[in-house]
N, C-alpha and C positions, 0 to 999 in steps of 0.2 A: 840747458841753453834755450833762450826764448826763440820762438819761431819767427822768421822774417814776416813783416807786415806789408801787404800790398793794398794800397788805397785806390779806389776808383772815384775820380772827380770829373767835373764838367758842369756846364750850365744845365738847366732843367730840360728834360724830355729829349736827351740825345741818346738814350739807350743804356744808361749806366746799370740800371737794375736788370735789364735783359742780359748784359754781359756778366753781371754777378751770378745770375741764375745759370747761365751757360757754363761758367767755370765750375760751379758747384755740381751741375747736372741735376738740379732740383729747383722747384719753384719756391724760393724763400722770400723774394721781394715781389711786391705787386707790380705788374706790368700793364699799363693802360695808357692810351694816348691823351693824358692830361698832365700838364706840367706840375712838378712839385709833389709827387706822390711819396717819395722817400724823404721823410723829414728827420729821421734819426740815423745814426751810424749803425749799420747792420754788420755784425761780425760773424764769420764762419771759418772753420778750418777746412783746407783743401789739400790735395796732393797731386803732384805732377811728376811722373817718371821717378817715383820713389822719394821725392823731396816734398816735405810738408811745409805749408805756409798758411798765414791768416789773411783772408781776403776781406776788405771792408768796403761796403757800399755807402755812399754819402748822399746828403741832400744836394739839390741843384744849386750851384753858385750863381748868384746874380749880384755882381758887385755894383756899388753905386746906389743912387737914390732914384725913386720914382715919385714924381710930384703928385700922382693920382692915388698913392697909397694912403689908407687910413692908418692911424697910429698902431692898431692891432696888427695890421698886415706888415707894417714897417718893423715892428718888434719881432714878428715871426720870421721875416726875411733875415733880420740880424742874427737871430739864434741859429737859423739854418746855415748861414755863412760861418758862424762860430763852430758848428759841428764839422763842417768841411775843413776849416783851418786846423782844428785839432787832429783830424785824421791825417792831414798832410804832415803835421809836425811829428806824429808818431810813426809814420810810414818809412820803410826802407826803399820802397819803389812806388811811384805814382803812375797809374794808368789814366792819362788825360784823354777823355772821350770827346770826340767831335762828330758832328752830323754831316756826312758827305752831301746829302740832298739839300741842306740849307746853306752849306758853304761856310766860309769863315765870317764870324760876326765880331762886333766890337766887344761883346762880353767874352768871347773866346780869347781875344787879344789881352783883355784885362786879367783873365785867369792865367794865361801864359806868363804874363809879367809877375804875377804872384808866385808862380811855381819857380821862376828863375831866381827870385829873391830867397826862396826857401832852401835852395841848394840840394833838394832831394832829387835823386835820379828820376827822370821822367821818360815814359814811353808813350808816344802819341798814337792814339787809336782812332782811326777814321772809320766810324761805324755807319751802318745802314747802306752798305755797298751791296745792294740787292740785285742790281742789273748790270748790263754792259756799260762800259764807259765810266763807271763810278771811280775807278782807280785814277783815271785822268783828272776827274774833278777833285780828287783828294790831293792833287799836286799843289794846290794853293796853300795847303797847310805847312809846306816847307818854309814859307816866309816867316813862320813863328820863330824859327831858329832854335828849336829845342829838340830836334831829331827828326828822322825819317818817319812818315806816317805808316802805321800798320793797318792795312785795309781789311775790314771784316764786315760781316753781318751777324751781330750777336743773336738777334731774334731767330733767324733762319739757319744759323749754324754754319754759315760759310766763313772761310778764314779759319785761323786757329781758335782753338778753343776759347714815463711819466713820473714825478718829483720825489716819490717815496723811494724808488729804486735809486735815483740819483743820490739821495741823502745817504743811503746805505752803502753805496760803492764809492762815494766821494768823487764822482765824475759826472758831468752833465751829459750822460749817455742818451737819455730821452729828453726831448724838448719839453720845457715847462713854460707855457705862456697862457694868457687869458683867452686864447682862441680854442674852443672845444675841438677835439679831434686832431690834435697835433701829433699823436702817435698813431700811425697807420699800420705799420708792420709790427708783429711781436718782436721785441728786442731781447735777445738772450744775453745774460751776463753771469759768469761764474765767479763767486766770491768764496773766500774761506771765512767761516763764522763759527766761533767757539770750537775751532779745530776741525770743523767739518766743511767739506766742499758743498756749496749750495748753488743750484742753478736758478736764477731769477728770470722770469719771463714777463716783461712788461707788455701788455696788450693794448689794442685800441679801445677807446671808450665804447661800451656796448649800449646802443639805443634800442628802443622798441622796434621790432621788425618793420612796422608801418612807416617809421621815420627814416629808414635806411634805403639808399639807392646807389646804384653804380659802385664806385670805389668803396663806399661805406659798407655795402653788402659784402664785398670781398673781405674787408677788415673784420666785420662781424664773424664771418665764417672762419677766418684765420684765428681770431681770438678764441672762439669755441673749440677749434681744433687744438689749440695750444693747451686747453684744459685737459685734453685726452692724455697728454704726456706729463701732466703734473700730479703731484701727490696732494698738494694743498692749494686751495684758491683763497687768496687774500683779497677781500672786497673792500675797496677804499671808498669811504662815504664822506661827503663834505659836511662837517659838523655845523657849519654856518647855515647851510641849506636845510639841514635835518634829514632824517631818513625818508627817502622817497619811495614811491611804488616801484620805480625802476631799480633802485637799490635792492629791494626785495626780490625783484624779477631776476636780477643777476645772481643773487645768493641762491635762488632756486636752481639756476643752471648748475652751480657748483654741487649742490646736494644731489640733484638728479644724476650727475656724472659720477656720484659716489666718492667724491673727493672730500678731504678735510676742509673745514671752513673757518677762516679767521676774519673777523670784522675789524676794520681800522677806521676810527673816527679821526679824520685829518682836519687840519686848521684849528686845532684845539686852542691855539694862542689867540684866535680872534674872538673867542667867547668871553662873556663877562663872568665874574665869579659865580653869580646866580645861575648862569647857564651851564656851569661845569659840574652840576650835581650828578655824579656817576650813577647813583641809585635810580634817579629819574630816567637817565639814558638806558639803563638796563631794562627798566620796565617798558620803555617805548620800543626797544628792539625786540623784546619778548612778544609784545603785542603784534608788531609788524611782521615778525618772522616766527610765527607760531609753529612752523614746520621745523625750526632749528633753534629751540630754546637753549640748546647745549653749546652754541657757538660762542667762543671767547671773544672779548672786545678789548682792543687796545686804543688808547687815547693819545694821539701824537700830533706833532707839528713838523711836517717835512721841511718847512721853511726855516724854522729855528733849530731844528734837530732835537727838539724835546721828545724824549722816549722813543726815538726813531728806530732803535734796535729792538724794541719790545716785540713788534710783530714777528720778526724772525725767531726770537726766543720762543714765543708762543707756538709758532709753526713747527719748530723742531720738537717741541713737547707733543704736539698733535701727531706728528709722524710716529713717535714712540707709542702713543695710544693706539694708533691704527695697527701697530705690530703686536699688540697685546693678544695673547692666546689663553683661553680658559680650558683646562683639562675637562674631559667629558664627565668623570665622576664628580668633580667640583661643581660643574654646571648643573648636573641633575640633582645634587643636594640643594642647590639654590632653587631649582624648579619646584621641588617638593615643598620647600618653605613658602614660596609665593603662591602656590596653588592652595595652600592651607589658609593664606591670608585672604584670598579673593577667589571664590569658586568661578570656574569658567562659565560663560553665558549659555543660555539655551535659545534655540530657534525652532519655532513650530513644534514645541514639546520635546525636542531632541537636544541633549546637552553636549557641548564640546568636551572632549577628553584629550588632554595633552599627555601623551604617553612617555616620551623622553625627548632629549635635545642633544645636539652636538654642534660644535663650531666648525664651519667649513673652511677649507684653505682658499682664501680670497684676499685680494688687496683691500677691499672694503670689508670691515668686520661683518661677517655673515653667520647667522645662527639658523640651523635647520631644526624645526619642531615637527615631530611625528605625531599626528593626531588622527582621530577616528574619521573626521570629515572636514577638510579645509574650508568648505562653504560655511561652516558654523563660526568661523573666526570673524568677529566684529572688529571694525577699525578701532573702537575704544579699547578693546582687549589687546590689540597690537600695541597701542600707545602705552598701555599699562605694562606690558612685558618689556618694552623699550626702556621705560622709566626705571623699572626695577633692575634691569641689567646694568644701567648706568650707575644707579645708587650703590650697587655692590662692587662692580668690576671697573668702573671708570668709563673709558672710551670718550673722554671729553674732546670736543672739537671735530668729531667725525660722525657721519651718518652711520647707522647700523641697519643692515638688511635682515629682515626676518622672513624666512621661507617656511611654509607649512606644507607638509607632505602627508598623504594618507597612509595609514597602517591599520592592520586589523585590530579590532577592539580587544583589550585584554580580558581574559576570562576570570 
């Protein structure tokens, strides 16, 4: 049986995300005194007195038109409204959040009318009741005619408690507009793909640290933190713009975190036939991402749906590669073979001796080499060992960690 769904709606900056966080007991949505920070629907499972339910945080509703809006702003507002309307439609209960300090506004009345038409049960939440007399001020909300206001302060605890993902799940969960940065919070979506449950986490666009400030810094940190709970990082690249230094920077984040890496060239439909030479793209990617020549590439169009399932197919294969284990006897037979192909280097007259190796138990494939002196291991020999490991055992799409430990020289 599906869990009941509770949607939190209201105009911007009335404290919807603070209430969402308060119900969950953790900071899932960004809370900052700037209107419009939640632009996607955020879903989370919660429990109250043994009863589980799904809580949904929504974008701020601003019904109507603003003559000062530029087209991009108008489109963004329209999409945010659509997100909230979808949440209302799927909800079993709506928490309509109002701001006691600002009082009843024309936008509040418009939202109340929308809720009346939806026929979804509504609970009026009079938020930001932080001081004395706030309950008296909340009395004006009675005139909305949709129930008695529930007076709280979500922030202080008084009172009771992006386009590829959309194409994959068939639902406009993350906003897709021409305005950069329309995903601010990581958006979690669980899908069943090829008989397996997969958690997709859509994160905010990551910019260079020098270009981020305020809320964008929060979003950057949340995006990087999301990587900590992932197995695979899917880096989406705009094929029309080409591979940028920032794309390489983001891929570097994934590799440094020890996660599998899948590269997705999106907007493939916008390229000319001459621009769609995959061999050329592979060469470009290899040059730009010299640290990850093993990363698989998918060529997709999220807009048209062309090959849109391929990144997930590849990601599942990479998960299996990351689980690959090489038995110690087999690994050391391989080691003897490659040592015979290329003798270890010398440094200051002293030659590196690789005695034996074993695979460690780790999420990121990790191999421990016991040597006479770890200081003698040159980066080029590390690269050689990495390359030879991949040629024989695979490990496509995932970084490999090589650890060198000192052992006494063999006699």
